[in-house]
C-alpha positions in Angstrom: 44.0 -127.1 13.9 41.5 -127.0 11.1 38.7 -126.7 13.5 40.2 -123.5 15.0 40.6 -122.0 11.5 37.0 -122.8 10.7 35.8 -121.2 13.9 37.8 -118.0 13.2 36.5 -117.8 9.7 32.9 -118.2 10.8 33.4 -115.6 13.5 34.8 -113.1 11.0 31.9 -113.8 8.6 29.3 -113.2 11.2 31.0 -109.9 12.2 31.4 -108.7 8.7 28.1 -109.9 7.0 25.8 -107.3 8.7 28.2 -104.5 7.6 28.2 -105.8 4.1 24.4 -106.2 4.1 23.9 -102.6 5.4 26.3 -101.3 2.7 24.3 -103.1 0.0 21.0 -101.7 1.3 22.5 -98.1 1.2 23.8 -98.7 -2.3 20.4 -100.0 -3.5 18.5 -97.1 -1.8 20.8 -94.5 -3.5 20.4 -96.2 -6.8 16.6 -96.1 -6.4 16.7 -92.4 -5.6 18.9 -91.7 -8.6 16.7 -93.8 -10.8 13.4 -92.1 -9.7 14.9 -88.6 -10.2 16.1 -89.7 -13.7 12.5 -90.8 -14.4 11.1 -87.4 -13.3 13.5 -85.6 -15.5 12.5 -87.8 -18.4 8.9 -87.1 -17.7 9.5 -83.4 -17.6 11.5 -83.6 -20.8 8.6 -85.5 -22.4 6.2 -82.9 -21.2 8.3 -80.1 -22.7 8.5 -82.1 -25.9 4.8 -82.6 -25.9 4.4 -78.8 -25.8 5.2 -76.0 -23.3 1.6 -74.8 -23.5 0.4 -78.0 -21.8 3.0 -77.7 -19.1 1.9 -74.1 -18.5 -1.7 -75.1 -18.4 -1.0 -77.8 -15.8 1.1 -75.3 -13.7 -1.8 -72.8 -13.9 -4.2 -75.5 -12.6 -1.9 -76.3 -9.7 -1.6 -72.6 -8.8 -5.4 -72.2 -9.1 -6.0 -75.1 -6.8 -3.6 -73.6 -4.3 -5.4 -70.2 -4.3 -8.3 -70.9 -2.0 -9.0 -67.2 -1.2 -10.7 -66.4 -4.5 -14.4 -65.3 -4.4 -16.4 -63.5 -7.0 -17.5 -60.9 -4.6 -14.1 -60.1 -3.3 -12.2 -60.4 -6.5 -14.8 -59.1 -9.0 -17.6 -57.2 -7.3 -15.8 -55.3 -4.6 -13.7 -52.1 -5.2 -10.3 -52.5 -6.7 -7.3 -52.3 -4.4 -6.1 -49.0 -5.8 -3.8 -47.0 -3.6 -5.1 -43.5 -2.7 -3.6 -40.7 -0.7 -5.7 -38.3 1.3 -4.7 -34.7 0.6 -7.5 -33.2 2.7 -10.2 -34.6 4.9 -11.1 -38.1 6.1 -13.6 -40.8 5.1 -17.0 -40.6 6.7 -17.7 -42.8 9.7 -21.0 -44.1 8.3 -22.4 -44.6 4.9 -24.1 -41.4 3.6 -27.1 -41.1 1.2 -25.2 -39.4 -1.6 -21.5 -39.0 -2.6 -20.6 -36.5 -5.3 -17.4 -37.1 -7.3 -15.4 -34.5 -9.2 -12.2 -35.2 -11.2 -10.1 -32.1 -11.8 -6.9 -31.9 -13.7 -6.4 -28.5 -15.4 -4.7 -26.1 -13.1 -6.1 -23.2 -15.1 -9.6 -24.4 -14.3 -9.0 -24.0 -10.5 -11.2 -21.0 -10.3 -14.1 -23.0 -11.8 -13.4 -25.9 -9.3 -13.7 -23.5 -6.3 -17.0 -22.1 -7.7 -18.3 -25.6 -8.3 -17.5 -26.7 -4.7 -19.1 -23.5 -3.4 -22.2 -24.0 -5.4 -22.6 -27.6 -4.1 -22.4 -26.5 -0.5 -24.3 -23.2 -0.8 -27.2 -24.8 -2.6 -27.6 -27.5 0.0 -29.4 -27.2 3.4 -27.8 -28.3 6.7 -30.0 -31.4 6.6 -28.8 -32.2 3.1 -25.2 -31.9 4.1 -25.6 -34.5 6.9 -26.3 -37.1 4.1 -23.7 -35.9 1.6 -20.0 -36.2 1.0 -18.0 -34.5 -1.8 -14.9 -36.2 -3.2 -12.5 -34.2 -5.3 -9.9 -36.3 -7.2 -6.9 -34.2 -8.2 -5.5 -36.1 -11.2 -2.6 -33.9 -12.4 0.3 -35.7 -14.0 2.7 -34.5 -11.4 2.0 -34.5 -7.6 3.4 -31.0 -7.1 0.7 -29.6 -9.4 -1.9 -30.8 -6.8 -0.5 -28.8 -3.9 -1.8 -25.4 -5.0 -5.4 -26.4 -5.7 -5.4 -28.5 -2.5 -4.2 -25.4 -0.5 -6.9 -23.2 -2.1 -9.6 -25.7 -1.3 -8.4 -25.9 2.3 -8.4 -22.1 2.7 -11.9 -21.7 1.3 -13.7 -24.8 2.7 -11.9 -25.8 5.9 -15.2 -26.0 7.8 -16.6 -28.5 5.4 -13.4 -30.5 5.5 -13.6 -30.6 9.3 -17.3 -31.7 9.3 -16.5 -34.6 6.9 -18.4 -33.2 3.9 -15.3 -32.7 1.7 -12.4 -35.1 0.8 -9.6 -34.4 -1.6 -7.6 -37.4 -2.8 -4.9 -38.4 -5.2 -3.5 -41.6 -6.6 0.0 -42.1 -8.2 0.0 -42.4 -11.9 2.5 -45.2 -11.5 -0.5 -47.6 -11.2 -2.1 -46.2 -14.4 -2.2 -48.3 -17.6 0.1 -47.2 -20.4 -0.9 -44.1 -22.3 1.7 -44.5 -25.0 1.2 -46.1 -28.4 -2.6 -46.2 -28.1 -4.5 -47.1 -31.3 -6.4 -44.3 -33.1 -10.1 -44.9 -33.2 -12.3 -41.9 -32.5 -9.6 -39.4 -32.0 -7.2 -37.8 -34.5 -4.2 -36.6 -32.6 -2.1 -38.6 -30.2 -2.3 -36.0 -27.4 -6.1 -36.1 -27.6 -6.1 -39.9 -27.5 -3.9 -39.8 -24.4 -6.0 -37.1 -22.7 -9.3 -38.9 -23.3 -7.8 -42.3 -22.3 -6.4 -40.8 -19.1 -9.7 -39.2 -18.3 -11.4 -42.6 -18.5 -8.8 -43.9 -16.0 -9.3 -40.8 -13.8 -13.0 -41.5 -13.6 -12.5 -45.2 -12.9 -10.2 -44.4 -10.0 -12.7 -41.8 -8.7 -15.8 -44.0 -8.8 -13.9 -46.9 -7.3 -12.9 -44.8 -4.3 -16.5 -43.6 -3.8 -18.1 -47.1 -4.0 -18.3 -47.7 -0.2 -19.1 -44.1 0.9 -22.8 -43.9 0.2 -25.9 -45.4 -1.3 -25.9 -43.2 -4.4 -23.2 -41.5 -6.4 -23.5 -38.3 -8.5 -20.9 -37.5 -11.1 -20.1 -33.8 -11.8 -17.4 -31.8 -13.7 -15.2 -29.2 -12.1 -16.9 -26.3 -13.8 -20.6 -26.5 -13.0 -23.2 -24.7 -10.8 -26.1 -26.4 -9.1 -29.8 -25.6 -8.8 -31.1 -24.6 -5.4 -32.1 -27.7 -3.3 -30.7 -30.2 -5.9 -30.1 -32.8 -3.2 -33.7 -32.8 -2.0 -35.0 -33.0 -5.6 -32.8 -36.0 -6.4 -33.7 -37.8 -3.2 -37.4 -37.3 -3.6 -37.3 -38.4 -7.2 -35.3 -41.6 -6.5 -37.4 -42.6 -3.5 -40.5 -42.4 -5.6 -39.1 -44.3 -8.5 -40.3 -47.9 -8.5 -38.9 -49.4 -11.7 -35.2 -50.5 -11.8 -32.6 -48.2 -13.2 -28.8 -48.0 -13.7 -28.3 -44.3 -14.7 -30.4 -41.2 -14.2 -29.4 -38.0 -15.8 -30.1 -34.7 -14.0 -28.4 -32.8 -16.8 -28.3 -33.5 -20.5 -24.6 -32.4 -21.0 -22.0 -35.1 -21.2 -21.4 -36.9 -17.9 -22.6 -34.0 -15.8 -25.3 -34.9 -13.3 -25.3 -38.6 -13.9 -26.6 -40.7 -10.9 -25.6 -44.3 -10.1 -26.2 -46.9 -7.4 -23.0 -47.2 -5.4 -23.1 -51.0 -5.7 -22.6 -50.5 -9.5 -19.4 -48.4 -9.1 -16.9 -51.2 -8.9 -18.4 -52.6 -12.1 -18.3 -49.1 -13.7 -14.6 -48.7 -12.6 -13.7 -52.0 -14.3 -15.8 -51.1 -17.4 -13.9 -47.8 -17.8 -10.5 -49.5 -17.3 -11.3 -52.2 -19.8 -12.1 -49.8 -22.6 -10.1 -46.8 -21.4 -8.4 -46.3 -24.8 -11.4 -47.1 -27.0 -13.7 -44.1 -26.8 -14.6 -41.0 -24.7 -16.1 -41.2 -21.2 -19.6 -40.1 -22.1 -19.8 -42.8 -24.8 -18.6 -45.5 -22.3 -21.1 -44.3 -19.7 -23.9 -44.7 -22.2 -22.8 -48.2 -23.1 -22.5 -49.1 -19.4 -26.2 -48.5 -18.7 -27.1 -50.3 -21.9 -25.1 -53.3 -20.9 -27.3 -53.5 -17.7 -30.5 -53.6 -19.8 -31.5 -49.9 -19.5 -32.6 -49.2 -23.0 -32.3 -45.4 -22.9 -31.2 -42.6 -20.7 -33.7 -41.6 -18.0 -33.6 -37.8 -18.0 -35.0 -35.5 -15.3 -36.1 -32.1 -16.4 -35.5 -29.3 -15.7 -31.8 -29.8 -15.4 -30.2 -29.4 -12.0 -26.7 -28.6 -13.2 -25.2 -26.1 -15.6 -21.8 -25.9 -17.3 -20.1 -22.6 -16.6 -16.5 -23.2 -17.9 -15.4 -21.7 -21.2 -12.3 -24.0 -21.4 -13.7 -27.5 -21.8 -11.8 -30.3 -20.0 -13.4 -32.5 -22.6 -12.0 -30.8 -25.7 -9.4 -28.5 -24.2 -10.8 -25.6 -26.3 -13.0 -22.6 -25.6 -16.7 -23.5 -25.8 -20.1 -22.2 -24.7 -21.7 -25.6 -23.9 -24.9 -24.8 -22.0 -27.9 -26.8 -20.8 -31.0 -25.1 -22.1 -33.1 -27.0 -19.5 -31.3 -25.7 -16.5 -33.1 -23.6 -13.9 -30.9 -22.2 -11.2 -33.9 -21.2 -9.0 -35.5 -24.6 -9.3 -38.1 -23.6 -6.7 -40.0 -25.9 -4.5 -40.7 -29.5 -5.0 -44.2 -30.7 -4.4 -45.5 -34.0 -2.9 -45.4 -37.1 -5.0 -48.9 -38.0 -6.0 -50.2 -41.0 -7.9 -51.9 -39.3 -10.9 -52.5 -39.7 -14.6 -52.5 -36.8 -17.1 -54.5 -36.4 -20.3 -54.8 -33.7 -23.0 -56.5 -33.0 -26.3 -53.6 -30.7 -27.3 -51.6 -32.2 -30.2 -48.4 -33.7 -28.7 -45.0 -33.0 -30.2 -42.8 -36.1 -30.6 -42.6 -38.1 -27.3 -43.2 -35.2 -24.9 -46.4 -36.7 -23.6 -48.7 -35.4 -20.9 -47.6 -38.1 -18.5 -44.0 -36.9 -18.7 -44.8 -33.9 -16.5 -47.5 -35.5 -14.3 -46.2 -35.6 -10.7 -43.6 -36.8 -10.0 -42.8 -35.9 -13.6 -39.3 -36.7 -14.9 -39.8 -34.6 -18.0 -42.1 -32.1 -19.6 -45.1 -31.8 -21.9 -44.8 -30.1 -25.3 -47.8 -29.5 -27.4 -48.7 -27.6 -30.6 -51.9 -26.2 -32.1 -53.0 -24.6 -28.9 -56.5 -23.3 -29.4 -59.4 -22.0 -27.3 -61.1 -24.7 -25.3 -58.2 -27.2 -25.3 -57.5 -28.7 -21.9 -54.8 -30.5 -19.9 -56.3 -32.7 -17.1 -54.7 -34.4 -14.1 -56.7 -37.3 -12.5 -55.7 -38.3 -9.0 -55.7 -42.0 -8.2 -57.2 -41.2 -4.8 -58.9 -38.0 -3.8 -56.6 -35.2 -2.3 -56.9 -32.0 -0.4 -54.5 -29.6 -2.0 -52.7 -27.0 0.1 -50.6 -25.4 -2.6 -50.3 -25.6 -6.4 -47.6 -24.4 -8.8 -47.6 -24.8 -12.6 -44.7 -23.5 -14.8 -44.8 -23.3 -18.6 -42.0 -22.3 -21.1 -38.3 -22.8 -20.6 -35.0 -20.9 -20.8 -34.5 -22.0 -24.3 -38.1 -21.6 -25.4 -39.5 -18.7 -23.3 -42.2 -18.0 -25.8 -43.8 -21.5 -25.4 -45.9 -20.5 -22.4 -49.6 -20.5 -21.8 -50.5 -17.0 -22.7 -54.1 -17.2 -21.6 -55.7 -19.7 -19.4 -56.9 -20.7 -15.9 -56.9 -23.7 -13.5 -59.9 -25.6 -12.3 -60.5 -28.2 -9.6 -62.9 -31.1 -10.1 -64.9 -33.7 -8.2 -66.6 -37.0 -9.0 -64.6 -38.9 -11.6 -66.4 -39.9 -14.7 -65.6 -41.1 -18.3 -66.5 -39.2 -21.4 -65.8 -40.5 -24.9 -63.3 -43.0 -23.5 -61.4 -40.3 -21.4 -61.5 -40.0 -17.6 -62.4 -36.6 -16.3 -64.5 -35.1 -13.5 -68.2 -34.3 -13.6 -68.0 -30.9 -11.8 -65.3 -28.2 -12.1 -64.8 -24.8 -10.5 -62.3 -22.2 -11.4 -59.6 -21.4 -8.8 -57.2 -19.0 -10.6 -55.6 -17.6 -13.8 -52.2 -17.9 -15.4 -50.0 -14.9 -15.3 -47.0 -14.7 -17.7 -47.1 -18.5 -18.1 -47.2 -19.3 -14.4 -49.9 -20.3 -12.0 -49.4 -20.3 -8.2 -51.9 -20.4 -5.3 -51.2 -21.2 -1.7 -54.4 -20.2 0.0 -56.0 -23.6 0.3 -55.6 -23.9 4.0 -59.3 -23.4 4.5 -60.2 -26.0 1.9 -61.5 -29.2 3.5 -63.2 -30.9 0.5 -61.3 -33.5 -1.5 -60.8 -33.2 -5.2 -60.4 -35.8 -7.9 -59.1 -33.7 -10.8 -57.1 -30.6 -11.7 -57.5 -29.1 -15.1 -55.8 -26.4 -17.2 -58.2 -24.6 -19.5 -56.9 -22.7 -22.6 -58.9 -19.5 -23.1 -57.2 -18.0 -26.3 -55.7 -19.5 -29.4 -51.9 -18.9 -29.6 -49.4 -19.4 -32.4 -46.7 -20.5 -30.0 -46.5 -24.0 -28.8 -47.2 -25.0 -25.1 -44.4 -26.4 -22.9 -45.5 -27.4 -19.4 -42.2 -28.0 -17.6 -43.3 -28.4 -13.9 -46.3 -29.1 -11.8 -46.0 -29.0 -8.0 -48.8 -30.0 -5.7 -48.7 -30.1 -1.9 -51.5 -32.1 -0.2 -52.9 -32.3 3.2 -51.6 -35.3 5.1 -53.7 -37.5 7.3 
């Protein structure tokens, strides 16, 4: 009897024990999970107690490690992902040589804007237009204000839109930084602070859009006119320029006629946005080229662009800002020649002879102009000239011309009293009303080493040589 009870007890035990064991394992596992979670909560609590900044820092590190798509080129050097809307036109299918950017906001300046666009296209040759695209950024505060100027542009310049030479764009002000509560620094009134700050953002958005359109970018205002053949002048000047540059000015007024490398435009856009509320655009543009180790503005004269508006978008007041160095009929542009220039005429300030020496970026200005004084150009290698133009004086200083003188051509370079010159000279023509021009050298086959301007009468006026063009016979 006892044996049967024992057998039953053992049978029950062996049936029940695995269930009990499984139950205990589950209990232990649950306890372990609860304990680990409790420990994590304690650690988080300790982290918070140690300081929320530390936790935030650790979280930032984790997020940074997870972001494997960051590159300096994409995130810093490439254009910003700003949303744009095309009002007219379409982007070019290939990268052009030059893009021109205009930001326009004042509706009352619309007549100037149309004149500016007309001047750009009318003063450019068909060959120039193949390598040019004009971008007009309509930046009015409300979208409906852009409809009228866009319609006017379409009516006047539909052929240029269809050919891909003209784009009109817009971007919502919703993405703009705040223009309220800006600190007062260089401006007195709050409205002026807002206007100047918004203008910086407008230009940032414009240059950012143009970054990938071309190799070079030219900044203009919406109330300027251009010199004839301005595109060709800019192209020849840049292609001959060997030293590095960030900004070249083809007008001395504000931000009119400033040229940039397109690869610098994303940096310029970020620069304008970083300091949009600090100072006016032209000051920021000056600081930008200085930040890239260009010590001073490189200025080309005579100016290729002139301000025509009487209501300044810069000051919102009537003004008569004019560029005294502008010449609408810029004339021809000679060949680029490797030459050096010397003179015994007293030089005024830094307007040295070399400034006007082809391919001169400036002009020569001298005083105490007396009989027998000379201005000599020495060519690095002998040339056969086909045509020569020399212009003196300027719009602002029309009296500073060479009143009496002639031009000579020389051969056999030599050195006299430490100055390079030529041994033999012969006269080829006189100045008339401050200008010299000859184009009858087709029959000339002999090479020359020098070209010299000879003063034949003392004058009380100073002498300003603003342009020397020389065309040479090619091999």
